C-alpha positions in Angstrom: 250.3 73.3 144.9 251.0 70.7 147.5 247.7 68.9 146.8 248.4 69.1 143.0 251.8 67.4 143.5 250.3 64.7 145.7 247.5 63.9 143.2 249.6 64.2 140.2 248.8 61.8 137.4 252.4 61.4 136.3 253.5 60.6 139.9 250.8 57.9 140.2 251.7 56.4 136.8 255.5 56.6 137.7 254.8 54.8 141.0 252.9 52.1 139.1 255.8 51.6 136.7 258.3 51.4 139.6 256.1 48.8 141.3 255.9 46.7 138.1 259.7 47.0 137.7 260.3 45.9 141.3 257.9 42.9 141.1 259.6 41.8 137.8 263.1 42.1 139.3 262.1 40.3 142.5 260.4 37.5 140.6 263.3 37.1 138.2 265.9 37.1 141.1 264.0 34.5 143.1 263.6 32.3 140.0 267.3 32.6 139.2 268.2 31.6 142.8 266.0 28.6 142.7 267.5 27.7 139.3 271.0 28.0 140.6 270.2 25.8 143.7 268.7 23.2 141.4 271.8 22.8 139.1 273.5 20.2 141.2 270.2 18.2 142.0 270.2 16.0 138.9 273.8 15.1 139.2 273.5 14.3 143.0 270.4 12.1 142.3 272.3 10.3 139.5 275.4 9.7 141.6 273.4 8.6 144.7 271.4 6.2 142.5 274.7 4.7 141.2 275.8 3.9 144.7 273.0 1.3 144.9 274.4 -0.6 141.9 277.9 -0.3 143.1 277.0 -1.7 146.5 275.5 -4.8 144.9 278.5 -5.1 142.7 280.8 -5.2 145.7 278.6 -7.9 147.2 279.1 -9.9 144.0 282.8 -9.4 144.0 283.2 -10.5 147.6 280.9 -13.5 146.9 283.0 -14.6 143.9 286.3 -13.4 145.4 286.8 -11.2 142.3 290.2 -9.5 141.8 288.3 -6.3 140.9 287.0 -5.9 144.5 289.7 -3.3 145.4 289.2 -1.2 142.3 285.5 -1.3 142.7 285.8 -0.3 146.4 287.9 2.7 145.4 285.3 3.6 142.6 282.5 3.5 145.2 284.4 5.7 147.6 285.1 8.1 144.8 281.5 8.4 143.9 280.5 8.8 147.5 283.0 11.6 148.1 282.7 13.2 144.6 282.4 17.1 144.3 278.8 16.6 143.4 278.1 14.9 146.7 280.3 17.3 148.6 278.3 20.2 147.2 275.4 18.9 149.4 277.0 20.7 152.4 276.1 24.2 150.9 273.7 26.5 152.9 270.8 26.2 150.4 270.7 22.3 150.8 268.2 21.3 153.5 269.8 20.3 156.8 267.9 17.0 156.7 269.8 16.0 153.5 273.1 17.1 154.8 272.6 14.9 158.0 271.5 11.9 155.9 274.7 12.3 153.7 276.9 12.4 156.8 275.3 9.3 158.2 275.7 7.6 154.8 279.4 8.4 154.8 279.9 7.1 158.4 278.0 3.9 157.5 280.3 3.4 154.5 283.3 3.6 156.8 282.0 0.6 158.8 281.1 -1.3 155.7 284.5 -0.7 154.1 286.3 -2.1 157.2 284.5 -5.4 156.5 285.5 -5.2 152.8 289.1 -4.7 153.8 289.0 -7.8 156.1 287.3 -9.7 153.4 284.4 -10.4 155.9 282.0 -11.9 153.5 279.3 -12.8 155.9 279.4 -9.4 157.7 279.3 -7.4 154.5 276.4 -9.4 153.0 274.5 -8.9 156.3 274.9 -5.1 156.1 274.6 -4.5 152.4 270.7 -4.6 152.3 270.2 -2.0 155.2 273.0 0.0 153.5 271.2 0.0 150.2 267.9 0.9 151.9 269.6 3.9 153.5 270.9 4.9 150.0 267.3 4.6 148.5 266.0 6.8 151.3 268.7 9.3 150.6 267.9 9.3 146.8 264.2 9.8 147.6 265.0 12.8 149.8 267.1 14.3 147.0 264.3 13.8 144.5 261.7 15.4 146.9 263.9 18.3 147.6 264.3 18.9 143.8 260.5 18.7 143.3 259.9 21.2 146.2 262.3 23.6 144.5 260.4 23.3 141.3 257.1 23.8 143.1 258.4 26.9 144.9 259.7 28.3 141.6 256.3 27.9 140.0 254.6 29.6 143.1 257.0 32.5 143.0 256.4 33.0 139.3 252.6 32.8 139.7 252.6 35.2 142.6 254.8 37.6 140.8 252.8 37.4 137.6 249.6 38.0 139.6 251.0 41.0 141.4 252.2 42.5 138.1 248.8 41.9 136.6 247.1 43.6 139.5 249.4 46.6 139.2 248.8 46.8 135.4 245.1 46.6 135.8 245.2 49.4 138.4 247.2 51.5 136.0 244.8 50.9 133.2 241.8 51.7 135.4 243.5 54.8 136.8 244.4 55.9 133.3 240.8 55.4 132.0 239.3 57.2 135.0 241.8 60.0 135.5 243.1 60.6 132.0 240.9 59.1 129.2 237.5 60.2 130.6 238.6 63.7 131.4 240.2 64.0 128.0 237.0 62.9 126.3 235.0 65.4 128.3 237.5 68.1 127.1 237.1 66.9 123.5 233.4 67.0 123.8 233.5 70.5 125.3 235.8 71.7 122.4 233.2 70.3 119.9 230.4 72.2 121.7 232.4 75.4 121.8 233.0 74.9 118.0 229.3 74.8 117.5 228.8 77.9 119.6 227.3 76.0 122.5 229.0 77.7 125.4 226.7 76.6 128.2 228.6 73.5 129.4 230.0 72.0 132.5 232.8 69.4 132.7 232.3 67.3 135.9 235.9 66.7 137.1 236.6 67.6 140.7 239.9 65.8 141.0 242.9 67.7 142.1 245.3 66.6 139.3 246.4 68.5 136.3 243.4 67.5 134.2 241.0 68.5 137.0 242.5 72.0 137.0 242.3 72.1 133.2 238.6 71.1 133.3 237.7 73.7 135.8 239.6 76.4 133.9 238.0 75.3 130.6 234.4 75.4 132.2 235.1 78.9 133.6 236.3 80.0 130.1 233.2 78.5 128.5 231.0 80.3 131.0 232.8 83.6 130.2 232.4 83.0 126.5 228.7 82.2 126.9 228.1 85.5 128.8 230.0 87.5 126.2 228.2 85.8 123.3 224.8 86.2 125.0 225.5 89.9 125.5 226.5 90.2 121.9 223.4 88.4 120.6 221.1 90.5 122.8 222.7 93.6 121.5 222.4 92.5 117.9 218.8 91.3 118.5 217.8 94.7 120.0 219.3 96.4 117.0 217.5 94.3 114.4 214.2 93.6 116.1 212.5 96.7 114.9 213.6 96.3 111.4 212.6 92.6 111.3 209.3 93.3 112.9 208.5 96.0 110.5 209.5 93.8 107.6 207.4 91.0 108.8 204.5 93.2 109.4 204.7 94.5 105.8 205.1 90.9 104.6 202.0 89.7 106.5 200.0 92.5 105.2 201.1 92.0 101.6 200.5 88.2 101.7 197.0 88.7 103.2 196.2 91.3 100.6 197.3 89.0 97.9 194.7 86.5 98.9 192.0 88.9 97.9 193.3 89.1 94.4 192.3 85.5 93.5 189.3 84.9 91.3 187.5 82.8 94.0 188.1 82.9 97.8 187.9 79.5 99.5 188.4 78.0 102.9 192.1 77.5 102.1 192.7 81.2 101.4 191.4 82.2 104.8 193.4 79.5 106.4 196.6 80.7 104.6 195.8 84.2 105.9 195.7 82.8 109.5 198.9 81.0 109.0 200.5 84.2 107.8 199.0 85.9 110.9 200.6 83.5 113.4 204.0 84.2 111.8 204.0 87.4 114.0 206.3 87.0 117.0 204.4 85.8 120.1 201.3 84.5 118.4 200.7 80.7 119.0 197.2 80.1 117.6 194.6 82.0 115.6 190.9 81.2 115.0 188.5 82.7 112.4 184.8 82.4 113.1 182.5 83.4 110.1 178.9 83.9 111.1 176.0 82.8 108.9 172.5 84.3 109.0 171.0 80.9 110.2 173.1 80.9 113.3 175.7 78.5 112.0 179.4 79.4 111.9 182.4 78.3 110.0 185.5 77.9 112.2 189.1 77.9 110.9 191.9 77.2 113.5 195.6 77.2 112.9 198.5 76.9 115.3 198.8 75.1 118.7 196.3 75.7 121.4 197.6 76.9 124.7 196.0 77.0 128.2 196.3 80.9 128.0 193.2 83.1 127.4 191.9 83.9 123.9 191.7 87.5 122.6 189.2 88.6 120.0 188.5 91.2 117.4 185.2 91.8 115.8 185.1 91.6 112.0 182.9 94.5 110.8 182.3 96.0 107.4 179.8 98.8 106.9 178.4 98.1 110.4 177.6 94.5 109.6 179.3 91.7 111.6 181.1 89.2 109.4 182.5 87.2 112.4 185.3 87.3 114.9 189.1 86.9 114.9 190.5 85.1 117.9 194.2 84.7 118.8 196.5 83.6 121.6 200.0 84.8 122.2 203.1 84.5 124.4 205.3 87.3 125.6 206.2 89.7 124.0 202.8 91.2 123.2 202.0 91.1 119.5 201.5 94.2 117.3 197.8 95.0 117.9 197.7 97.5 115.0 198.9 94.8 112.6 196.2 92.5 113.9 193.5 95.1 113.5 194.7 95.6 109.8 194.5 92.0 109.2 191.0 91.7 110.7 190.0 94.4 108.3 191.4 92.4 105.4 189.5 89.3 106.7 186.3 91.3 106.8 186.7 92.3 103.3 187.6 88.8 102.3 184.4 87.5 103.8 182.3 90.2 102.2 184.1 89.5 98.9 183.5 85.8 99.2 179.8 86.4 99.6 179.7 88.8 96.7 181.6 86.4 94.5 179.3 83.6 95.4 176.2 85.7 94.7 177.6 86.9 91.4 178.4 83.3 90.3 175.0 82.2 91.4 173.2 85.0 89.5 175.2 84.2 86.4 174.2 80.6 86.7 170.5 81.5 87.2 170.7 83.9 84.3 172.2 81.3 82.1 169.6 78.8 83.1 166.8 81.4 82.4 168.3 82.0 79.0 168.3 78.3 78.2 164.7 78.1 79.4 163.6 81.0 77.1 165.4 79.4 74.2 163.7 76.1 74.8 160.4 77.7 75.2 160.7 79.8 72.1 162.0 77.0 69.9 161.4 73.5 71.1 158.3 74.2 73.0 156.7 76.0 70.1 157.5 73.2 67.8 156.1 70.6 70.2 152.9 72.6 70.5 152.6 72.9 66.8 153.1 69.1 66.4 150.5 68.4 69.0 147.9 70.6 67.1 148.8 68.9 63.8 148.5 65.4 65.5 145.0 66.3 66.7 143.9 67.3 63.2 145.4 64.0 62.0 143.4 62.0 64.6 140.2 63.7 63.4 140.9 62.8 59.7 141.7 59.2 60.6 138.5 58.8 62.7 136.4 59.9 59.6 138.1 58.2 56.7 140.2 55.3 58.0 138.5 54.3 61.1 138.9 50.6 60.2 142.7 50.8 59.6 144.0 49.7 63.1 147.7 49.8 62.1 147.6 53.5 61.2 145.6 54.3 64.3 148.2 52.5 66.5 151.0 54.4 64.9 149.3 57.7 65.5 148.6 56.7 69.1 152.4 55.9 69.6 153.4 59.2 68.1 150.9 61.0 70.5 152.3 59.2 73.5 156.0 60.0 72.7 155.1 63.6 71.8 153.3 63.9 75.3 156.3 62.3 76.9 158.7 64.8 75.2 156.5 67.7 76.1 156.4 66.5 79.8 160.2 66.3 80.0 160.5 69.7 78.4 158.0 71.2 80.9 160.0 69.8 83.9 163.2 71.1 82.4 161.6 74.5 82.0 160.4 74.6 85.5 163.9 73.6 86.7 165.7 76.2 84.6 163.2 79.0 85.6 164.0 78.5 89.3 165.3 81.8 90.7 167.7 81.8 93.6 168.9 85.4 94.4 170.5 84.8 97.8 174.1 83.7 98.0 173.7 82.6 101.6 172.7 78.9 101.6 170.3 79.2 104.5 168.5 82.1 103.0 168.4 80.5 99.6 167.0 77.4 101.1 164.2 79.4 102.8 163.5 81.2 99.6 163.4 77.9 97.7 160.9 76.3 100.1 158.6 79.4 100.5 156.6 78.7 97.2 156.5 75.0 97.9 154.9 75.6 101.4 152.0 77.3 99.7 151.3 74.2 97.5 150.6 71.9 100.4 149.2 71.7 103.9 152.0 69.5 105.0 154.2 70.8 108.0 157.9 71.5 107.1 160.7 70.9 109.5 164.0 72.5 108.5 167.3 71.7 110.3 170.2 73.4 108.5 173.7 73.5 109.9 175.6 73.9 106.7 177.9 77.0 106.6 177.6 78.9 103.4 181.3 79.4 103.2 181.8 75.7 102.5 179.7 75.6 99.3 180.6 77.1 96.0 177.8 78.5 93.8 177.8 75.6 91.4 177.5 73.0 94.3 174.9 75.1 96.0 172.7 75.3 92.9 172.8 71.6 92.4 172.1 70.9 96.2 169.1 73.2 96.2 167.8 71.7 93.1 168.0 68.2 94.6 166.2 69.3 97.7 163.5 71.1 95.6 162.9 67.9 93.6 162.7 65.7 96.6 160.3 68.1 98.4 158.2 68.5 95.3 157.9 64.7 94.9 156.8 64.4 98.6 154.1 67.1 97.9 152.8 65.9 94.5 153.0 62.1 94.7 153.4 61.1 98.4 150.6 63.2 99.9 152.8 63.7 102.9 151.6 65.4 106.1 155.1 66.1 107.4 158.3 66.8 105.4 161.7 67.1 107.1 164.8 68.6 105.6 168.2 68.1 107.5 171.5 69.5 106.3 174.8 68.8 108.2 178.5 68.9 107.6 180.9 66.4 109.3 184.5 67.5 108.7 184.7 67.5 104.8 181.4 65.5 104.2 178.1 67.2 103.4 175.0 65.2 104.4 171.4 66.1 103.3 168.4 64.1 104.2 164.8 64.7 103.1 162.2 62.5 104.7 158.3 62.4 104.5 155.5 60.3 106.0 153.7 59.9 102.7 152.3 56.8 100.9 155.7 55.7 99.7 156.6 53.9 96.5 158.5 51.0 95.2 162.0 52.3 94.0 162.5 49.3 91.8 159.6 50.3 89.5 160.0 53.4 87.4 156.8 55.4 86.7 155.9 56.8 83.3 156.4 60.5 82.7 158.3 61.0 86.0 161.9 62.0 85.5 162.7 63.7 88.8 164.7 60.8 90.3 166.9 60.6 87.1 167.5 64.3 87.3 168.5 64.0 90.9 170.9 61.2 90.1 172.5 63.3 87.4 173.0 66.2 89.7 174.4 63.9 92.3 177.0 62.7 89.6 177.9 66.4 89.1 178.7 66.7 92.8 180.6 63.3 92.7 178.4 62.2 95.6 176.1 59.3 96.5 172.3 59.5 96.4 170.4 56.9 98.3 166.6 56.5 98.2 164.7 54.4 100.7 161.0 54.0 100.4 158.3 51.5 101.2 154.7 51.6 100.2 152.7 53.0 103.2 155.8 54.0 105.2 157.0 57.2 103.6 160.3 57.9 101.8 163.8 59.0 102.6 166.3 60.6 100.2 169.8 60.9 101.5 172.7 62.7 99.7 176.3 62.7 100.6 179.3 64.3 98.8 182.8 65.5 99.8 183.6 69.2 99.5 186.9 68.4 98.0 185.1 66.3 95.3 181.9 68.2 94.7 
């Protein structure tokens, strides 16, 4: 309690106020004293200055023997001994001025005796030194008055400076000892209002605000402890219910993904995002295995430096892939993860079945179109070819000399052959059968009959995951590859054919190269429509088809398209 009284804020501020009051009183008192001592200075300087004029006036009177000499002598003596001049004997008048005034009075006594004797020559001889003494006396009075004014200004300046120092000290003390602690207390109150109880107010002073800050900090610590205990109790009560609810929600959301008409990459990613909603899981990774050794990898969450844990995705003994995850404490619900792994396995199997079904539907639709074309348009074209042959025979016998008719028949024959060739290529395209939904297996199945048609060596490099391709895109892609390989076999006489399929992020790249005889891409060949069909299929994929070839240096067909566009 003694330390609190010594360092009291009110005591310090009270002392500052007393010091300011003392300085103000002292400065005003000294200023008043200087002003009082200077009240007679102006009158004394004026009276002393008039003595010089009166001294010369007496010299004029004695020179002219004026009858006013006596009255002027009395007036001089009255001025010299006036109350204003007598006041120079006070204690606040400098001793030098008092001595000079006394000497001036004594000198006047000697000068007056000469005036009384009408000693003209004696007075005129002493008047000049007497006036010089009066001038020196006036100068000393003036200098004394100026010194008083300078001293008054110095006292005022020193007093004002001391008052300013005390005021600045008071402001700084108030800012450091009152304003800052109060702001800290206000900030602490706002944090308490926002339920942020973990706070510390750094105020180690021994005054009232320091005691209040330490008490407030202790109170906040107690509140933080009580609030934490309450939160922990509530958390323990609700954790099981919340975890059970989240588990059911995760399972429901994952199961909902299987109800869509077509499973895609985004549905599996959404399942993984739903999975990492489990407490403790930080990242999840789904690896879908393909028969050709390639994999599709989907990752969500933030990778940590901790170890990965995995769960095999199996369905009917067949491995669909793996589910990997990372977690932080507490440990996740492994039973829930296993259930989600089963859902993912069924999703992958369902995706493959969907794709195979769509592909079979496409193939069946194309086969139907091929049969219809064969039964209708192909039969009609065949009948026209027979009739045209009969017409040629008749023209050769009867109208052999009619060149115009013969040229018309020849033109019809060429256009009919052209239409029949186009129809044959369409039928061969539509009758292509792809039974496998997996792209790698479908590509192998596609190239198997083509290998038997040539002695060229095939080099296949396929890194496309089947998951990335929908059935529609896969059919177009396989048809483009088939057409490019068939051209290399039939027209290029290639010895080596290379097929490369890659995926970089969202871009699919397919490249078919051969070392055949090559051709000039700028010149179109008659009755060859494969390149046009390839361009049309590329347009369906919203991709870009580039063909590079040079006679004698082989050919290169390069296709690129985006999965989001295709």
